[in-house]
N, C-alpha and C positions, 0 to 999 in steps of 0.2 A: 282442120282450124285454117281461117283465111289468113293470108299473109301478114296483113296489117296488124292483126290480134296477135300472131307469133312474134311479130318484130317488137311489139309493145311488151310482150310477157318477157322476152329476153332482156330488153333494156331495163325494165323494172326489177328483174331477179339479179342483176348485177350493179345495182345503183343503191347508194345509201340515201335512205328516207330522211328528208329534211323537215318535214311537216308533222312530225310525230307529236308535237305539243298540242295539236289540235284534237288529239285523242286522249281522253282520260278513262281509266278502268272504272266501269260501273261498280258501285259499292256492293251490290248484291251478287257479283260474280268474283268469287274469291281467287280462282286459279289463274286469272291474267296477270300474273306477277312472277318474278323471279324470286324463289324463297331465299332468304338471308341465312347465313350461318348463325345457329344460335349462339348468344353471346358468351356463356361459359367455355364453349368450344373455340369460338372466334379469338377470345382473348389469349388463348394458348398456341395459336398458330403463328408460324414463322412469316416473316415479311414476304418471303418468295411465294409461299402458299397463299397468302391472302391476295397478292397481286394477281396470281393465276385465277383464283376463284372470282374475283371481281371482273375479269375479262370474260369469263364464262357467264356470269351473271347478265353482263350487257348483252351478250349474244342471245341468251335464253329470253331476256326481256323482250328483244325484237321480234324473236320467234313467236312468242306469246300474244304481243301486242297486234299480230296480224289477225287475231281472232275478233277483235273489236269491231273493225269495218265489216267483217263477214257476219257477226251478229247483228249489226246495224241493217244489213240487206235483209236477213231473214226476218227481222222486226217488221220492215216496211213491207216485204211479201205477205207476212201474216195479216198485217192491217188491211192490205187490199185483197184478201182472199175472196172477198164477195163483189168487190168493185175494182177491176183492174184499171180502171180510170184513174185511180188515186196515185197510181205509180208514177214516180218520177224516174224516168229511164236514165237520164243524165246523173242524177244523184246516185243510182245504183251502180253504174259503171265507175263513177268516181270512187265509191266506197270499195268496190272490188279491186280497182286498180292500187288504192292505198293498202289493201291487204297484201297484195303482191309485193308492193314496195317494202312493206315491213319484212316480208320474207327474203326479199334482196339484201337488206341490211344485216339480217341474221347470217344470210349466206356469206357476205363479204367478211363478217366478223369470224366466221369458221374458216373460211380461206386463209385469212391471216394467222389465225390460231395454229392451223396445221403448218404453215410455213414456219412459224417461230420454232415449233417443235422440231422441224426439220433443219434448221438454220445451223445449229451447232455440229450437225452431221456432215456439213459441206465444208470444202477448203476454204480457209479464211478470204481467199481472193474471189471466190463465188458467192459469198454471203449477201451481196448486194441483190441478188435474184430474190430474196426473200422480202425486200421491201413492200410497204403496203401499196405503193404506187405501181408495182408491177402488175401487168395485166394477166387476167386468167381466162380460161374458156370453160365451156360447160364439159368438156372432155379431159382437161389437162390443167393441173394445178398451177403450173408456171407458163400456162398460155401456148399457143401454137406456133409462136415464133422464137422458141427457146434457142435454137442455133444461132440466129443473129443477135439474140440478147446476150449470149454468152461472149460473142465477139465484142459487143458494145462494152460489156462489163471489162474485159481483158484490156481493151483500149484505155478505159478510164483507169484502171489499175496502173497502166504503164505511165500515164500523166502524172498521177498521183506519187508514184515512186520516183519519177524523175525530179519532182519538186521536193520530195523528202530527201533525196540525194543531194540535190543543190543546197538544201538547209543544212545538212550535215557537213558538206564541204565548206560553206561559210563559216560554221561554228568552228571546224577543226582549224581553218585558216586563221580565224580571228584569235583562237585561244593560243595556238602555237605562235603566230606572227606577231600578235600584240602582247599578249599577256607574258608567254614565255620568254621569247627573244628580247622584245622591245621593254617589257616592264620588269620581269623577273630577274633577267641578266643585267639590264642597264641599271636598275635601281638596286635592288635587294643583293644582287651579286657584286658587280662592280661599284655601284654607288653605296653599297653597304660597307664595303672595305674603306671607300673614301669618307663616308660620313660616320657611320655607326661605330666602326672600329678604329677610328683615328686615335692616334696616341695622345695622351694628355699633355705631354710636353713635347717642345720641338726636338727633332732627331739630332743626334750627334754625329760627329764624323764617322765614328766606328760603325754607326748604324747604317749610313748610306753613303759610301764612297769618300770622296774628299769634299763633299758638301759641308760648310760650316754651320754650326748652329749659332743663332744669335747669342746663346750663353757664352760661347767661346770669344765672340768679337766684343764681348763687354769689358774684358781685361781679365787680368789674373783673380782667381778667387782669393778670398782671404781665408 
């Protein structure tokens, strides 16, 4: 295979197809579609199961849609069987490229699905490696630069943990410094004794040293 075609094939098989709306399933071909779960069974499935099935449906759809441009090429070749001059080479190449691109979309979907299944098996600080943006290669599900990617994820975790720690320290300082010392003690404790638990009448001398009460200074009682 000549280098330019090999490079194009690699590119298409790892790219999401954005022009899929240009291809519609021929009505007389039944199996170019992802079969849906029968309604009586679907209505009894859990949300987790439904989500997983819809994800697999999307992958299966891209895989099967790759047949449409392939069939289109076969149709053109059959029409030009007796007259090769009718062939539009550019159109044939474009259709076959789109077929590869559909397979590329299915390939990406399968890669992401496999990573999602692996994610919960990894330590929490390494689960970022399972993101859809993480590159992959033809031979390695997590790409050929995994060592450097692990270091990068570790650095990101350090930064994230630093800011989380700063946030906890701010909360602790705020709750203890403002609410407990300044607010709780100042108002509910000291202020509470002075405001909410104040005696209904002025205190007599027996209650607080030699300080006289206004009742005593008003003269002898009757």
